[in-house]
Backbone bond lengths (Angstrom), bond angles and torsions (degrees), N, CA, C in turn:
res aa  C-N    CA-C-N  psi(-1)  N-CA   C-N-CA  omega(-1)  CA-C   N-CA-C  phi
1 X - - - 1.472 - - 1.454 109.11 -
2 X 1.313 118.45 -13.31 1.496 120.22 179.02 1.582 115.55 -63.64
3 X 1.330 113.84 -24.82 1.449 119.34 -175.70 1.525 108.27 -88.70
4 X 1.291 119.09 -20.34 1.492 118.55 -176.82 1.521 112.54 -77.50
5 X 1.314 116.87 159.57 1.506 119.49 168.99 1.450 111.15 -55.14
6 X 1.413 116.22 154.60 1.444 121.49 -172.82 1.533 114.80 -50.62
7 X 1.446 115.44 -49.84 1.523 116.38 -170.78 1.491 106.57 -70.72
8 X 1.338 115.50 -41.21 1.537 118.36 -176.82 1.620 110.62 -63.07
9 X 1.346 111.69 -39.14 1.442 118.59 -175.04 1.508 108.87 -68.41
10 X 1.338 118.90 -39.04 1.529 121.49 178.12 1.479 109.77 -66.45
11 X 1.313 121.93 -42.26 1.438 128.28 175.52 1.569 108.74 -55.48
12 X 1.301 118.21 -53.81 1.431 122.50 -179.06 1.521 111.37 -67.03
13 X 1.316 119.45 -32.51 1.456 118.30 179.30 1.561 112.71 -70.07
14 X 1.335 116.15 -25.87 1.515 119.02 175.14 1.521 108.74 -67.10
15 X 1.309 118.35 -25.04 1.532 118.51 -177.52 1.444 110.10 -79.92
16 X 1.374 122.26 -13.67 1.402 122.18 -171.39 1.494 116.07 -61.73
17 X 1.395 117.84 -31.55 1.447 121.23 179.85 1.558 108.08 -73.29
18 X 1.312 117.16 -18.28 1.482 114.96 -179.74 1.532 112.97 -100.05
19 X 1.382 114.34 8.50 1.467 121.82 -173.56 1.554 111.41 -53.83
20 X 1.259 117.11 -50.67 1.525 117.05 -177.23 1.468 113.06 -61.44
21 X 1.328 114.38 -39.28 1.538 120.09 179.57 1.501 110.33 -63.03
22 X 1.389 115.18 -44.45 1.481 118.44 177.90 1.584 108.90 -64.15
23 X 1.235 120.97 -39.53 1.502 119.67 178.02 1.484 112.95 -62.00
24 X 1.361 110.56 -48.79 1.462 114.83 -179.09 1.560 114.58 -62.16
25 X 1.279 112.52 -35.29 1.462 117.80 178.46 1.525 110.76 -67.13
26 X 1.445 112.79 -37.40 1.457 114.18 177.79 1.516 114.55 -70.99
27 X 1.379 117.62 -29.11 1.482 120.02 -178.89 1.603 109.68 -83.08
28 X 1.246 120.54 -36.30 1.413 123.33 -175.49 1.446 118.98 -105.72
29 X 1.336 120.06 -45.08 1.469 122.68 -177.27 1.513 114.76 -78.96
30 X 1.329 119.01 -38.89 1.482 121.49 178.95 1.561 112.18 -64.04
31 X 1.375 122.18 -36.70 1.466 116.32 176.99 1.513 112.41 -74.31
32 X 1.311 114.18 -29.49 1.511 118.63 175.19 1.558 108.34 -65.08
33 X 1.265 119.85 -47.73 1.490 124.00 177.45 1.505 109.74 -59.59
34 X 1.334 112.29 -49.29 1.536 116.95 177.78 1.503 112.07 -56.12
35 X 1.279 123.40 -41.96 1.336 127.07 179.39 1.640 108.78 -60.59
36 X 1.318 112.96 -43.17 1.468 113.18 -179.30 1.555 117.54 -68.36
37 X 1.355 108.91 -27.54 1.587 112.57 -175.29 1.580 106.93 -106.87
38 X 1.335 118.26 3.33 1.453 116.35 176.85 1.499 116.50 82.33
39 X 1.345 121.41 19.67 1.480 123.07 177.64 1.405 107.59 -116.34
40 X 1.371 118.81 153.68 1.379 126.72 167.59 1.488 118.17 -83.14
41 X 1.351 115.54 96.62 1.314 121.72 -176.81 1.500 114.20 -113.19
42 X 1.368 115.43 30.74 1.468 120.02 -173.40 1.561 109.11 -87.30
43 X 1.362 112.86 90.89 1.412 117.96 -174.33 1.513 114.35 -65.54
44 X 1.356 119.23 -29.11 1.420 122.70 178.17 1.504 108.72 -63.48
45 X 1.307 118.16 -40.90 1.424 122.14 -175.90 1.556 109.31 -67.58
46 X 1.384 115.71 -39.24 1.482 119.18 177.20 1.405 115.07 -59.75
47 X 1.394 118.06 -44.22 1.432 121.83 -172.28 1.490 113.90 -93.15
48 X 1.373 117.50 -21.61 1.497 116.94 -176.38 1.543 106.96 -118.37
49 X 1.266 120.68 -46.99 1.477 122.29 -171.00 1.487 113.89 -65.52
50 X 1.356 114.61 -52.88 1.431 120.68 -174.87 1.529 110.51 -61.72
51 X 1.402 118.11 -50.72 1.479 119.06 178.20 1.516 111.74 -57.14
52 X 1.284 114.85 -38.32 1.481 122.89 -177.21 1.565 105.77 -62.87
53 X 1.315 116.94 -44.63 1.512 116.62 -174.92 1.565 110.46 -69.62
54 X 1.308 111.22 -39.53 1.534 114.11 178.00 1.512 107.44 -63.16
55 X 1.267 120.10 -47.79 1.582 122.09 178.88 1.531 111.30 -56.00
56 X 1.331 113.96 -42.46 1.464 116.12 -177.05 1.533 110.66 -70.72
57 X 1.260 114.43 -38.89 1.516 118.25 176.50 1.499 110.37 -59.44
58 X 1.328 114.01 -44.54 1.555 119.59 -179.06 1.478 108.46 -65.07
59 X 1.305 120.09 -41.09 1.504 118.87 -178.31 1.622 107.19 -68.71
60 X 1.235 115.76 -43.37 1.508 118.74 175.23 1.545 116.93 -53.22
61 X 1.321 109.96 -43.05 1.514 116.19 178.91 1.460 110.51 -70.72
62 X 1.357 121.56 -42.67 1.478 125.83 -179.07 1.505 104.65 -63.33
63 X 1.377 123.32 -44.46 1.420 121.69 -175.95 1.511 116.53 -85.72
64 X 1.304 114.97 4.59 1.403 119.04 172.22 1.546 113.91 87.01
65 X 1.304 117.67 11.46 1.439 118.61 -172.92 1.566 108.74 -108.71
66 X 1.216 121.18 1.74 1.406 125.22 178.34 1.559 118.65 -106.42
67 X 1.213 117.52 171.42 1.536 120.84 177.73 1.470 109.23 -91.37
């Protein structure tokens, strides 16, 4: 928040105490809601699963184990 303009930094700093709740909601509640309405809202998969798959594929290709 130190790099943001004063007013925006103060507003963001107030959210800091709710940070863990926001993260947990993104990991658990968004996929549940997405399942109910038919959308892929799995944030964990977007930020962890997909990059891991691409990294594994690159390692497999480099080591000669991938297609």
